[in-house]
N, C-alpha and C positions, 0 to 999 in steps of 0.2 A: 717607295720598295717597291725594286721589280725579282731583285731573285735572281739564280741562277740561270741559264739556259739548257734546256738539252740537247742531246742529239739529234735537233730537230731541223727542219729549215729554217734558216737566221731570218725571213721574212716575218716581220709580224702582223697575225692576223687579228688580234685585239690589243688593243691599249688603253688601258683605264687610267685617268689621269687625279689624283685628289679627288675620287670621288663624294659626294654628303649626301646624306637623304636623310627623310627625317619622316615624322610621322604628326600630324594635326589632332591637336586634343581637344577637347571640348573646352570653351572659355577662351579660348584662342592661347598661342604657343605652339610651341612643335616637338615631339620626341625628337631626339639625335638615337637614329641606326649607325650608319656610318663615317664617318670621319674622316678626311682626306684619305680616303681607299688608294693605292696604287699600284697596278704591278700591268706586265705584258704577259702575251701568250704567241708563240710560233706557230707558223705548219706544222702541223702534226706533231703538234705536243700534247702530251696530259699531263694540266696543271691539276694539283690538290685544294681544296680549300677544305681548313680542316678548322675544329672549333665546338665546344660544347654547346647544346645548347642558350640561345638567347644572343651567339656571339654575332650575329651579322649577316651567317649565312647567305637564308634563304632570302634576303633582305637584297643581298648582292645579286641572288641571280634573279630576280623577279625585276630589280631595278634598271640589268643591263637589257632584259628583253621589253621595257617600259611595261609590265605586267602588275604593275603595284597595286595596292585596294586604293579605294577611292580616297582615304584619310592620306597615302603615302605620296612623295613628291623629292623628287630628287631638285636639290638647294645648290646644289654648286659640280664644278667637275665634269669631263670628258667621258665619254665611251667609244672611243675611238671604233668601228667594226672596219678594217680595211680602208682605213681613212675618212666613214663616213661616220657624222658623229649620232649617232642614237639616242642621246639624251636633248637633242635639238631637230627630230625627224620631225614631220606632218605626218598625220595618221596614213594617208596615203601610200606616203615612202614606206613609212612602218609594215603594213601589211603586205609589201612586197619583199621586204625583209627575212621578217619572220617565219622559218620553215625553210624557206631559198638559201637563204644565206649564214641564218643561224635558227637555231634552235633549241628547245628545251624539252628532259624527260623529268617527268615529275614523280614524288615519292610515290607514291600511293596508286598502282595503275587499275584496281578495281572502281576506282572515282575517276580517272581521267579518261576511260576510256568510256564510250554510252554505250549502255548494258542493251540496248533494241537494235542497234545495226553492226551487221556481220563486221568481223576483223577487216575482208578485202574491201571491202566499201569502205571505213574508215581512213586508211592507209590509201587509196584513191582520191579523198575527197582532199589531202596532202595535195597529188598530185592536180587534181585540178584545177587549185586556188593558184598554182603558179607555174602552168601549162597550158596547153591549146590541144593534148592529147584528146583525141573520143573516147568511148569509153570502152572496146575494146583492145584499143593500144593503153588504158591506164589500167587494164588486168592482165595483159603480159606483163607490165612494167612493176606491177605489186608482185606478181609472184618470182620475177627476179629479188625484188627485194626481200622478200619472206626468204628466200633462197640463201640468201648473207647473214640473217639472223638466226634459220633454222635448217639444221642438220638432215633434216625428212618432212616427212607426211606435210607438205606444203598446200595440198589440194584441204585436206582436215582442217588447218590450220585458217585458211582463206576462207571457207565457208563456216566458219562457227563463231558463234555468240561469246561475247568476254566470257559470261560465267561458264562455258561449256572448258576453259583452257584452266591450269595450274597461273599460281600467283608467279613463277617463273618465265611460263610462255606467255601471261600478260606482257611480263617486265619487258619481253624482247617482241611487242609487238610496240610497245611505243617506241623502244629504241627503232625499230623498222619505218615508224611515222617522222622520226626524227633525223632520218637519214634516207629519207626518200628523196628530197632532191638533193644529194649530196652538198651539203652545206659545209663551209671552212670551220665551222664552229657550231660544238654540239656542247650545252649546258645539263649536266646532269643532279639533278638533286637530290641527294640520299637516296639514289636506283637501287638501292641490296638491302635498305632499313630492314623491310619486311619479309625479307628469304631465308629458307636457314644458310648454314655456311657452305654447305656443297655448293647450291644455286649460285650464291655470292662469287665462290670463284668460277663457276662458270661465266658470269656475265663480266665479268673483270677478265677473264681470257680473250670475249666478245669483244669490247673496247678496245684490248690493244691490236686483236686481227682487223677489226674494221679501222684502226688510227692507220696501220700498217698497206691496208689494204685500198684505200680512198684519201689517204692525208688528210683526213678531218683530225681538228685539234679536239679537244676533249677539256671541257674546264667539271673536275669531278668535285661534289660537295661533300663532304662525310664527319661527320663525330668521332668516326673510329679510325686511330691509327694503325690498326693490325693489320687494313685493309690496302696500306699502300707500300709498304715494301716489295720490289720488283714490280709494281705497276704503274707509279703515277711519276713522272721525271721529276717534278716539283714540287715543293709542298708548302703553301700560302697559308699561314696561322693568323685567325683575325680572332678577337678576343676584345666585347664591348664597343665593337665598331670599327675595331682600327686596327691595322697589321702590327701583330707583335715578334712574327719570326717570318723569316722568308729566305728558301735556298733550292740546294740541289737534295732532294728525296735523302739520300743519305747523308746530307751532312745534319739535316733537320731532324729526321728519325735517330742518327746513332751517335751525333754530336752535338743534341740541343742546346741553346745560347741561352735562350730566354726563360726565366723561371716559370712561367706558366706553361710553354710547351715542354720542360722537364717536368711538371707536373701532370699534363695531361697524360705523356707518355706512361707515368707511374702506374698510370690507372687502369692500362690495358689489361686484362684478368690474365693469369699465367696458367699452362698448362699442366695439370698435375701430372706426376711422373707416373707410370701406369704399375700398378698395386700397391700406389701408396695410402698410408692408414694414418690414423689420427685425425687430430682435427685441425682441419684448413686455416689459411691464415685467412684474416679480414681483408677486404678490398679496399687498396687505398682510394681515399677520393680526398677533392682537393676544398679545405674547408671554406667554409662560407657561401657566396652567390653571387652571380654576375652582377653587376649595378644595375640599378634601375635607369631606362631611357631619360629620365628626365632629371636624372644627377651629374651635372657638369663636375666632371673631376679638374681643379685646377693641378696636380701633377698626374701622377702614372695613377690608369685608371684599375690596374692590378695590385698596385700598392696595398689594400685592405685584405688582402687575401695571400701576399705573398712573404714567405716563410725567409725573403732575403733581402727584407723592406731595409733602406738607409734613412738618415734623417732629411736628407733630401728628396727622398719619393713624393712623399705628399704635397710638395710645393712648388715645382720642375716635372714639365711634360718630358718624357723622354721622345731625341731626334731618333730620327734612322740612323745605327752604324754600323760599316762596313766590319765583318769578323773575319772573314774570309774570303776565297773565289764566290760571288756572286751570293754570296751571304750575309745576311741583314739581319739583325736585329735592333726592335726597339726598349731599351731599356738602358737604364742610367750608369748600367755599371761598366757600361761600353763606353756610353754617348756623356756623361757628365765632365 
């Protein structure tokens, strides 16, 4: 399921084909985490991956860089980064590619940054790993990179330890690390989850400005659809390790077709009018819980929680169906 293309370079930077990922379990066997996930990302495009906790978003991010935990493994499919299959690269080639051609921004900057190494040195280590610049050249380049993600106070940031910076500033340092070698693709795993709304908005503006200035493509992973309007070019909705819906942001957010996408959007909190009084409406929730990784469903994985389930849903797995230009949905209402 590839979805529609945004107004970006037609060249595909990433092509994920039928990706399957599992986690080994005690006593043998594998817990299925991703099953048949396919999508592409164009040069300079922002693709959002949307889903609730347990949908497979972080597994997808770590699988693409081969950073799965020890019991995780890719069991099938291809991850083609500019034509090279990351799923089959050896360790030496992977080290060359990570940070230079593709990089990742983790969710919690206070854990991702080394607490006893100054910011300038941490960004410089990325350059040292992928270039032959001497220390002076690296320092100059680090300042140039910091100027792309901070509006000022570069020298203070350069010489600071992570704990001397705010959460938003720490996240910008992680972004600086990710773009240091100007990779073709940056994967951002819930990069705004721990930030206040104002800082979240600033980080989204920064991503778009970096996309426009450097031509970097972004995969933006989030559980919050409220962040995506006016930001992402396309949205890929994951549920239980499978693609439920994919398409242009305007289609997925404002004309969703899959019952899971519709339910997810209903759960976005509504802003109360100024001066409103009285009892507030309860926040909508999706009934039930995501299925266990160890439970293999014969039919639609969302069927137990779906308010529009049909008799066929428990026994037949839905295939991807085109419901509009570049808009695809895996639901038996459209593919039965």
